[in-house]
N, C-alpha and C positions, 0 to 999 in steps of 0.2 A: 459449776459443780456444787456450790453451796445450795443453790436452788433445788437441785436434784436430791440432795440430803434432807432438806426440809420436806420436800414432798414425801419421802419415804418415812420420815419421823411421823409426819402428820397422818399418813395412811395407816401406819402401825398402831397409832393412838386411837384412830377410828375403829379399827378391828378390834383392839382391846376393849374400847368402851362398848361396841355392839356385843362382843362375847360376854362381857359383864352383865349387860342388861338383859340378854336373852337367857343367861343362866340363873338370874335372880328370881325369886318367887317360887311357886310350886309348879314347875315344869312348863313354863311359858314357851320354851323352845322345843318341847317334845312334840312329836308327830300327833296327828289326830288319831284317836283310838279306832280300831276296826269296828265294824258294825257288830253289835251285841244282841243277845237274846232280849226279847221283851216278855215279861209276865212268864219266864220260864219256857218260852217257845223259842227255839233256835231260828237264827235268820235262815230264810230260804225254806221254812217249813209252814204248814197249815196245822194248827193244833186244836184239839177238842179237850175240853176240861171236864171233870167229873160232873155228874148229874147233880143240879141244885146248889152247886157251890160257885161262889163268885171267883172269877179268874185271878184276882189278886190273893185269894186265900188258899190256893191249891196249885200243884203242878199239873201240866197237861198229862192226859192218859193216852192219847193217840197223836201220832205225828205223821204228816203226809208231805213228801218232798218233790215228788216228780209229776210232770204234767200228765193229764189223762184222768180217766175214771178210776175211782177207789171205792170199792164196795165196803159198806158199813156193816158190822156185825154186833148184836147186843147193845145197841145204843137206844135208850128210851128216855123219855122225859126231856126236860129243858137242860141244855148244855151251852156253854159259851163256845163259839168257834172264832178263832183269831187267824187272820191271814198275815203271816209274817213273811210272805214270799217277796222276791226282789224282781226287778226289771218288769214291773207292771203286771205280773201274773195275777189273775182274779180266781176266785172260787165260787161255786155255786153249789147249793145242797139240791139233791134230785130225789124224787120218789121212786124213780125206776132204777133198778140195780145196774143198768147198763148206761147210766148218765142221761136219761130222758126224764122229762117232766121237771126240769130244773127251775128253780126260783131266782130270786134277785141276786145280782152279782155283789160279791163282797171284794171290795178293792183292797190292795195292800195296805197294811197297818190299820185295818178296821176290824172291830169285833161285832159280833151279832149273838144275840140269846135266841136259840133255836130249839123248838121242840123236835127232837130227832125221832120220835116214835114212827111217823110215816116216812122218814127219810131212809133210803136204801144205798145211796151212794153220794159221794162229792166229786166234783168235776173241777180240776185245776186246769186253767187255760192260759196261754200267753196272749 
């Protein structure tokens, strides 16, 4: 019976020590944070920033979330385009309004400085 009590006492001490260590510091035991926006661009979006402004100095002006072709309107000059999509979705800028004449793939978590004057749509693909 004494052996059983010692095992319980040792186990309780281990639990208390572990709880104390995990609770120490600045949230060492807290869960990992959920995915957050990057450069003002929400997770799951493709964002376009204002003309001629660095992406760290401005909030995006346009957000695209769904797969498919999205027409662009009144976008001229150079803009940063950021792909903050998830699950490997890619983005391409296209000269055709229906998603044709598309350029190089922009992978998730990548930025590209693009002259949007000849661009009439973006294409988000999985």
